[in-house]
N, C-alpha and C positions, 0 to 999 in steps of 0.2 A: 461452526463446529470448530474442534481445536485439537492440536497436537502441541505436548510439551513434553520433550523427550528427556527432561531430567538433567542431573549433573553427573560427573566423573564419578564412577564408584568402580572400585577393583571386583576381581571375581569373589563375589559375596553370596552367601547361602547357594552357592553353586550356579549362580545365573550370571553369564557374561554381560555387563553393562557398557554403556559409551556415553561419551560427552558430545554436547553439539555446540557449534560456535557459528556466530553470524545468523543471517537471514537469508531464507530461499523460499521459493514457491514451486511446490511440486504439483501433483494433479488436485482435482478439485476438492477431493476428500480429506486433504492434507494441507495444514497452513503453517506458515512460518517455520518451516524445517530448512536448517543450514547444512552445510558441509560438516562432517562429524568426523570424530577420532576415535575408533573402535580400540576398546581396552580387553587385552587378553591375547593368547597365543594365536596370531592370524590364522594358522592352519586349521583350527578348531572352532573358530568362531562360526556360528551358524550364518547363512546368507542374511537373515534378518537382522542378526546382530551386526554384521558387517555394515548393513546401511542405516545403523542407528535405528531400526524398525520402520524405516520409510518404506520398505518393500518386503514382499515374502516372495519365495521363490515358485519359479514355475514348476511342472512336473519332471521335467529332465533334470534342471538343477537340484530339485528335492532329493530325487534318487541318487544323484552324482555324489551327493553329501553322504547320505545313508551308506551307498556303497565304500567311502572314503573310510567311514568308521569301521565298517564291517571288516575293512583290508587291515586295519590298525588292531581290531580285537576280534579276531575270527572265532576266538577260543569262547566269547561270550555273546556275539551277536550272529543271528541268521536272518536273511531275507527271505520270505518264502511267498512265491506266487500262489495265489488262491482263485485266480479267474481273469476274464477279461471284460471290459466294459463294452457297450454296444459299438463304440468308435474302434474297438481293438487295443484300447489301453491295458496293460497289464495292471492287476489290482494285487497289492502286496501287504504282508503282515510283517512286522519286525519283531522278532523274538530277542530278548534281553535275558539271558539265565547268567548266573555267576559262574558256573562250573561247566558250560557247553552242553549240558542236556538239554536237546530241543525238542524230545518226542513227547506229546501230551499224555500218552499213556505212562510212560515211565513217570513223569512229573506228578500226575494223579495218584499214581502207586506210592510215590514217596511222599505224599501228602504236602506239596509244596503249591500253596494258591497261586491261581493264573488270574492276573487282573488283564483284561482286553480293553483298551482304549480305542475309539473310533474317532477318526477326525475328518473334517470337510464333507460331510454328508450334503451339507448345504455350503458350497465350495466358495462362496463369497465369506463364510465364518471359518477362517482357517488358522485361528488364534493358537488352538489346540496342537495342530501340526508342528508350527515352530515351537510350542513350548516342549513338545515329544523330541523334537531334535536336540533340544538345549539338554533336557533330561538325559537322554541317551548318552549324549557326550558328557555328562557329569557323572554318570554309572559307571562308565567304562574306559573313559579316557583321562579326565582330571580326577576321577575317584572320589571327586567331593560328595557324591551322593552314591559310592558303592555299597554301603550299610542297607539301602532299600533293596538290594538284590540277596540280601543274607538267606532268605527262605522263598520270598515270592518271586515269581516270572513276570516279568512285563511284556505284554504283546501288544502292539499299536497299529492300527492301520493309518497310515501317514496322508492317504487320499482317497477316501471311499468313492466320492462323486468325481472320479478323475477326468470324465468328459466334461463336466460343469467346470471342474478346476482350470481347465484350459481356455474356457470362453472368458478371456480376462478383460477386463475394462476398468476406469476410473469412475465409472458411471452404473455400476451394477447394485450397488446398496447406498441409496440416498440417506439413510439413517445413520450408516457408520463413519467413523473417523478414522480412516486410513486401514490399511495401507494404500500405496497409491493405486495401484491395480488390484482388483481381486476376482475371484472367480464367480461362477453363476449359481442359483438356487437349484435349478432343474438339472436332469442328466442329459443325454444326448437327444432323448426325444422330449425333453421338457418335462419329465414326470419327476415329481419330488421323491425321493427315495425314501425319505421319512414318512412317508405315507403307505409303504409298501410291504412291510414286514410280514403280513399275513396273507396277503393276495398274491404277492410275487409276481408281478407283473413284469418285472426287469431282470435284465441278465445279471446285473450287480446283485439284485436281493438274493437271487437264487444263488450265486457263487457265495453271498454272505453266510446263507444258511449251513451250506456244506463246510465252510470254514468254522464257523460257530459250533457246529456238532463234532467238528474234527478236535478242537481245543477244549469246548465245554467250560468256559472261564468259570473262576469262582465269583468274579465281580465284575460287573461291564460298567463302561462309562461311555457316555456320548456327548462330545464337545461341540458346543455352539456358541454363537453371539446374539444376544437377544436384539429386539425391538421394543418398543414401548416407552414407558415415560423416563424421566431424566431424576436421578437419584445419588446418593453419595456412594452406594456399592460398587465396585468394580467387578466381583464373583458373586454371581448368583447360583444355587443348585438345589436340587430337590431329589429325594429318595422315594421311591412310591413304597406307601406303606397300609394300602387300603385292604377290604376284606377279601381279595384274592391272593395276598401275600401271607405266606404262612405266618401262624402268630409269632413264633419265636424269631423269624427273620425280621418281622416288623418291631419287635421290641429291641433287638439289636440294633437296628437301623435309628429307631427314635431316641433310644438312651445313651448310646455308644458312637455310632458312626456321625451322625448328624452333628451333634454338640462337638464332637472331636475334631471334626474338619473345620467347622465354624472357628473354633479356638485356633486351630493350627494355621489357618490363612490368616487370621487378624494379627497372630503373633509375627507373621512374617511379611509385615509391611503393607497389607492389603484390607479391604472391608468386605466382608463376606455376608451374604443374607442366605439364612438356611431354609429360604425358599425361592420358587419362581415368583418374580413379581408380576402379577396379572391382575390389572387392575379392574374392579367392577366397572368404572365410568372412566376412560382416559380423560376426558375432561372435567371431572371432578372427583380428585384424588380423596376427598374426605369420605366418599362411599366406600373405602377400603379395597381390600385385596379378595378376587376372585378365587372360586373353587378350582383346584386343580385335579385333572384327571387324566391317564395316559391309556385309551385303549389300544389295543395292539396293532394298528396301523403304524404306532410310533416305536421306535427301537426300545425304548425303557419301558413301555407297555407291554411288547412281545416278550421280553425277557423273564417278565412276570409269570409268563404262560410255561416258560422253561424252568420255573422255581429258583432264579438267580437274581441275586440284588441287583438293582441298575440305578445309576445315577447320570441325571441330565446336569450338565454344567452349561450355565450360561454367562458368558462375560458381557460386559456393559458396552453397548455399541457406542456411546459417546464418549467413553474414556480412550485415550490416545492408545495406539497400537502395542508401546513398549509395555505398559500399564497393564493390558489385557493380556498379554504373552506371559509375562512375569507372573501374574496372578493365576492363569491357567496352570503354569509350572508348579506352584506352590500347591495348589490343591490336589494335583495329581502325585506330588512329593508327599502330603500328608496321608492321601490314600495307602500309598505303598508302605509308609512308615506303620499305619494302622493295620495292614494287611498282613506284614511280618509278625506284629505283636499279636494278633487276634486269629493267625493261622487256622490254629485247630478247631475256634469257635466256628468260623466262618464254612470250613469245610463239612464239620457236623451239622450246621444249619442246611446246608445245601443237600447232605444226605438225607435227612430227615423230609426235606421237601420233596427229593425224588419218590420216597416211601410214600407219601401223603399221596401224591399223583396215581402212584401203581395201584392205591386201593380205591380209587373213585368210582369203578364201576361195579365194587363189591357191596352184596346185600348184607346188612339193611342199610347201609350207606346211601344207598340209592333213594331212600326217603328224605334225605337230608336236602334242603334247598341251596342250590348253588347259583352265586350270584352271576349274571352275566354282564350288566351294565350298570354304571355307577353315575350318580348325580349328588349335587348338594344337598344335605340333609337339613338345612336350615340353623345350623349352629355357627356361632363365630366365636373366635379366641382373640383376645387383644393382641396386638403384634406392635411391636416398638419399629416404626418405619423411619429409617433414616433418608429423608429425602432433601429436596431443595424447595425453600420458599418459591410460592409462585402466585400469580395473580391470574384471574379469569377475565375476559371481556368479550363483547360481541363483535364479532368479526364483519367487517365491511366486505370482505372478500366471498366468504362461506356464507354468510349469514346466521352461523351458528356461533356459539361460546368455544372460545377455545384459551389454550393455556399458555402463558407464558412463564418460563422457568428463571430464576436468578441462580446464582451459585452460593447463596448464602444457606448455610445447614438449617434444615427444618426437621426437628427429630419429635415424632408425634405417635401416640397409641393410635392405631387403625384397627377396625374390625377385620379379621380375616376367616373367609368361609372355611371352616374345617371339618364339618360335619360329612359323614358319607351317608347317601341314600341308596339304597338297591332300588333300581329303576325297572330291571327285567331280571328274572330269575327262573330256576327250572330243578326239577328234581333228575338225577342222572340215571338213565339206562345202563345195562352191561355194556352194551355196544352200540354201534350204528352199523346199518346196511344201506350201501350206496349202489344204486341200479348201475350195471356195467356200462350204458350209453353216455353216462354224465363223466366222460374222460376228463375234462378240464378241472372240475372239481377234484377228482381222485388224483390228477397229476399235483395239484397244490399240496396235497397232503404227502405225498410221495416225496415232494422237495423238500418239504419240511422234516422226512425222514419218519414220519409217523408211520408205525408198524401196521401192517393191513394184510388180512387174509382174503382168498378169493373163494366164492362158492363154486363147487366143481359140477354142479348140476342145476338145473331149474329150482326154485323152490317157492312154495306157497305157504304162508303163515299170518297169524295176527300179529300186528305190529302197532304201536304208537307212532303216529304222524301228526301233520298240522294242515289244516285248510287256511288257506291265507285269502284275505279279501282286503279291497280299500287301500291298495298300494299305490303311492304316487311316486313319481321319480324327477330328481331334480332337473330342471330344464338346462342349466349351464353346466357343461362338463367339469367333473371335478378328479383330477387325475387320470384323464382319460376314458373315463366312464361317467355314466349317469345314474348314481347309487339311488337308494330308496331314503338314505338319511341326508339331511342338508349341509353337505361340504364338511367344513370343520366344526360345525355343532356338534354338540353332546347327543349322543342318539335319546331320542324320546319315545319310547314304544307307545304304539298308538296313534301318534301325529302323522305317521307316513303308513299306515296300514296296521294289520295285525294278524298274526297267526294262531289258530284256535286249536287246541290238542284232540285229535280224534284217534279211535281205534279202529282198524278195519284189517279184513283179509287182505293182502297184497300178493302178487306173484313177482319173484325177482328172477331175472334170467341168469344163467350161467356166467361165471366172471364177475360178479357183482362184488363190491370191496366190502368186507366186514372189519370194522374197527373196534377192538376191544379197548374198554377204560380200565385196563389194568396195565398200564404201560407209563412210562416217564412223561410223554407227551400227551396225556390225556387232555390235558387243558387246552393245549392247541386245537386237538379234534373237536371239542365242545366248542371253543370260539369259532370255529370254520363251520359247524355244522348246525348250531342252534340258530335259527331264524331272527331270534330277537337279541343276539348277540352283537354288539355294535359294529364290529368288522366282520360279520358272517359272510359266506358265499352268496347267500340271498341279497343282504344288504347292499355288496358291490355288484350285484346284477348278473351273478353266474346263472341265476335259475329264472332269469326274466321271461324266458319262453313258457314257462308254465302259467302264465298269466294270459296268453294269446289264446284267442277262441279260434278254433281252425275250421269248424262246421257251423253253417248259419242256414235258416230258414227263411224261404222265400216269402214274401208278403201274402200271395193268395194261398200259400198252405198254411201260416200262421192264422190268417182270419179263419180258415176253417177250424183250426186246432182250438184257439181262444173259444169259439162258439160250442166246440164238443166239451172243453174243460169246465165252463161255466155251468153247462148243463147238467154235469156230473157233480158238481161241488158248489153248492149256494154260497159257502163261506168264501170260496175264493172268489165268486162274482161279487160279493159285498164289498170284500178288500178291494178289488178293482175299482170299484164305482166310487168307493169311499176317497180313494187317490185321485182318481179324475176329478172330484169335486174338490178337494182341498189342495191340489198341486196345480197352479195353472202352468207351469213350464210342462210338467208331465202331459197334461191335458192336450197341450198343443204340439206334441211331438207324436207323430202317427208312428213312427220306428220305435221309439219308447213304449208305447202302449201294446204293440205287438210282443215285443221283447219281455215284457212283464210276464206273459204267459209261457214264452220259450222257457224263459229260466225257471221256471217252475215245474218244466216237463221233464221226463227221463231223457230225451233227446241232448238237453242242456247237461245234465249229470254226467252224461257220457263223454262230453267235451273235457271234464277234470280240470276246469279253470281253478287255478289257484291251489291246487292239490299238489302239497311238498312230497317229492319222490323220495327222501330219505325216510328210512324207517328206524325206529328206537326199539331196540330188543331188550327186553328185561332178562332174557337167558338165551342159550345157543343150542339148546337141546333140540336136535332134529335137524339143524341147519348144516347142510353139506358144506364144510370148509376146508381149505387146505391152503399150503405156501404156495 
């Protein structure tokens, strides 16, 4: 791996550069970095610039720099706490406004678009943090980027995973070229915050939700550093445009934002890919680029449910730290320029998205199929991939094929999996009703600020619900749970069990939660409460207890029951005898043979194993609800 920190450049394009002289060895991730001579006003160089990008500042040093800028530009910069981490560190957003208006309600009323940038969610990937420090400085101190605040407001989280940020080591990211030390991917309990946007298991995610709804940004950015193949791009990015994104927003993203940002980054000395580079086969690049989908466990997948465009930025881990930080700077600068120019457009698109969400539970729209999960639809599009020449050979170490990259440019057209396929869908009810005892399920919706009412008395009525069966759970823990889906794999309905719609009369106790789908956060409710949705409460294990059988029959009782049932039902007797004759495993399992009859008896039905407790209401007539 390499670091080449470049040549002396003055303050150009707003980013302070530096020269390097001589040779020296730093930490294992960084090679051949000598003493450096930073260029620019010393008191305003960011900590990364002062080290010629050999290091990134820790939590205290980062906050000290931010307070230094705030002290000099208090009329334009505000640091606002929004929560605490599990280890007690303060979580902050930095608000940058040209005229000192820091109230989100006032900003929205004035139709000033708000851009929210999240950094260091994977705290070994801190490029965006150092880019934001430089961009902040150039907006309000050097003023070289002051025009980016003409109408838009820049809000950024410097260190979202602050606890992971302080678990610093030279050995945290084996794939990454610098800086000398970096943070850790997980938070204080080793959970990945970028898998927690819907289930909200962490204090950081719950704090984020309150902050997000306070600001309700018009555009969201999540800054990362990628792993994966080696290639020429130093900036890769992707913006969701699938079937769950409103049509107008998707059109603007595809026709304006994506090509505009690619052009801007390329024009400012970097090379951008307008898609996340996800290879079908890491050991055979010729197979092309894989399908990208963001279920709502991810930040950018979640903001789709909020009706807001969200961009994933992935700097390339094998580029040196200066290249990565300055590239991250340029894509953020390009976005701010675009948001000033298209302010009215994006604000109107977001308002339309909110109205669309508020109408989701209205009849006759509930007869329209709503996509819950997406997969690759089998279509490919040619993509001009700017990679490096490579060769494949059989490894004497692993016994498998491995790739050895050169740094000779290799520009080739590769197939890119672009077709969306709906893998799970539903028709929408007018509302959901959640029994009062399921407090953890209801609590997550409350943390998302989903509007709910409560039943004021016990209510019995006919609802749509699901009978679930065949569920299997992941053996190894994934994000502290044993979900029904397979870790990072895209949810495949039916592979890990299925839930079949049923209609029946159900009694719900007083205090049950009623969630109408006539609100802005309708999509959040659907994603959490529909069992087939990839990050639903059921998939994450919040309803595991419905699959536990609580009452059983003793063998001597079931022996008698089996004889009585066969005597009354010759077809059942024939079915049993056929299974014994055709299934030797079943035939040799005494308990399974007796269970065959118990499962077909009214006693088993009373167990209600697999009965999904959440009801789907087609209307609310007669349901006693109140706030």
